[in-house]
C-alpha positions as CSV (number, residue, x, y, z in Angstrom):
1,M,-1.4,-10.1,12.0
2,H,-0.9,-6.4,11.6
3,E,-2.5,-6.5,8.1
4,L,-5.9,-6.6,9.9
5,S,-5.3,-3.3,11.7
6,I,-4.0,-1.9,8.4
7,A,-7.2,-3.0,6.7
8,E,-9.3,-1.5,9.4
9,N,-7.4,1.8,9.0
10,I,-8.0,1.7,5.2
11,V,-11.8,1.2,5.8
12,E,-11.7,4.2,8.3
13,I,-10.0,6.4,5.7
14,A,-12.5,5.4,3.0
15,V,-15.6,5.8,5.3
16,A,-14.3,9.2,6.5
17,S,-14.2,10.4,2.9
18,L,-17.9,9.6,2.5
19,K,-18.9,11.8,5.4
20,G,-22.2,13.6,4.6
21,N,-23.3,11.1,2.0
22,G,-24.9,8.3,3.9
23,R,-26.1,6.4,0.8
24,A,-22.8,6.3,-1.0
25,V,-21.0,3.0,-1.5
26,V,-17.5,2.3,-2.6
27,R,-17.3,0.3,-5.8
28,E,-13.5,0.2,-6.0
29,I,-10.6,1.1,-3.8
30,E,-7.1,1.3,-5.2
31,L,-4.1,0.9,-2.9
32,E,-0.4,1.5,-3.5
33,I,1.8,-0.8,-1.5
34,G,5.6,-0.8,-1.6
35,T,7.6,-3.9,-1.9
36,L,9.6,-2.7,1.1
37,S,6.6,-1.9,3.3
38,G,6.6,-5.2,5.1
39,I,2.9,-5.7,4.2
40,E,2.0,-9.2,3.0
41,I,-0.4,-8.7,0.1
42,D,-2.2,-12.0,0.5
43,A,-2.7,-11.3,4.2
44,L,-4.0,-7.8,3.5
45,T,-6.4,-9.1,0.9
46,F,-7.8,-11.6,3.3
47,A,-8.0,-8.9,6.1
48,M,-9.8,-6.5,3.7
49,D,-12.6,-9.1,3.3
50,A,-13.1,-9.2,7.0
51,A,-12.7,-5.5,7.6
52,T,-15.1,-4.3,4.9
53,K,-18.1,-6.5,6.0
54,H,-21.1,-4.3,6.9
55,T,-19.4,-1.1,5.7
56,P,-19.9,1.0,2.5
57,L,-16.9,-1.0,1.1
58,Q,-18.5,-4.4,1.5
59,H,-18.7,-5.1,-2.2
60,A,-15.8,-2.9,-3.3
61,E,-13.2,-4.4,-5.6
62,V,-9.8,-4.0,-4.0
63,R,-7.1,-3.2,-6.5
64,I,-3.5,-3.3,-5.2
65,L,-0.7,-1.6,-7.2
66,T,2.8,-2.6,-6.2
67,V,5.5,0.0,-5.9
68,Q,8.9,-1.4,-6.6
69,G,11.6,-0.6,-4.0
70,R,14.2,1.9,-5.2
71,A,17.4,3.1,-3.5
72,R,20.3,5.5,-4.2
73,C,23.8,4.5,-3.3
74,N,25.4,7.0,-0.9
75,A,28.9,6.1,-2.2
76,C,28.4,6.4,-6.0
77,A,24.9,7.9,-6.4
78,A,23.6,5.1,-8.6
79,E,19.9,4.4,-8.4
80,Y,18.7,0.9,-8.5
81,D,15.7,-1.5,-7.8
82,A,16.0,-2.8,-4.2
83,A,14.5,-6.2,-3.4
84,D,15.1,-5.5,0.3
85,F,16.9,-3.1,2.6
86,F,20.1,-5.1,2.3
87,S,20.5,-5.1,-1.5
88,P,24.0,-4.0,-2.5
89,C,24.5,-1.4,-5.1
90,P,24.9,-3.1,-8.4
91,A,27.4,-0.4,-9.6
92,C,29.9,-0.4,-6.7
93,G,28.7,-3.2,-4.4
94,G,28.2,-0.8,-1.5
95,F,25.6,-1.3,1.2
96,D,25.1,2.4,2.3
97,S,22.0,3.5,0.5
98,T,19.0,5.8,0.9
99,T,15.6,4.3,0.2
100,L,13.7,6.4,-2.4
101,Q,10.5,4.5,-2.7
102,G,8.9,1.2,-1.8
103,E,8.0,1.7,1.8
104,E,4.6,3.4,1.1
105,M,1.1,2.2,1.7
106,R,-1.5,4.6,0.5
107,V,-5.1,4.8,-0.5
108,K,-4.7,6.0,-4.1
109,S,-8.3,6.3,-5.2
110,L,-11.9,5.4,-4.4
111,L,-14.7,4.8,-7.0
112,V,-17.9,5.9,-5.2
113,Q,-21.5,5.5,-6.3
114,D,-24.5,7.3,-4.7
């Protein structure tokens, strides 16, 4: 389950941002995860529960914002929502496209309390 290693990396990023403030705790962490990222949201949520134990994120609310996959057709330049990497262009039916968004996984914000 690679979601556990992702959760551990998220905790590392959050804890590193608290450097120098040993009493700070994270109340909320907001993540952006693309629909094309390959990350299973339910598995990540479960992994976050395990990865945050005994850390400043232990009681943090984890908010996950989903970023819809978008692509641009290389044949006709139409932009469209992409459910997966093999979605045909709805304008011309072509399969040669460039992914514009949806592969990301980022820590968007932390709500920290001293």
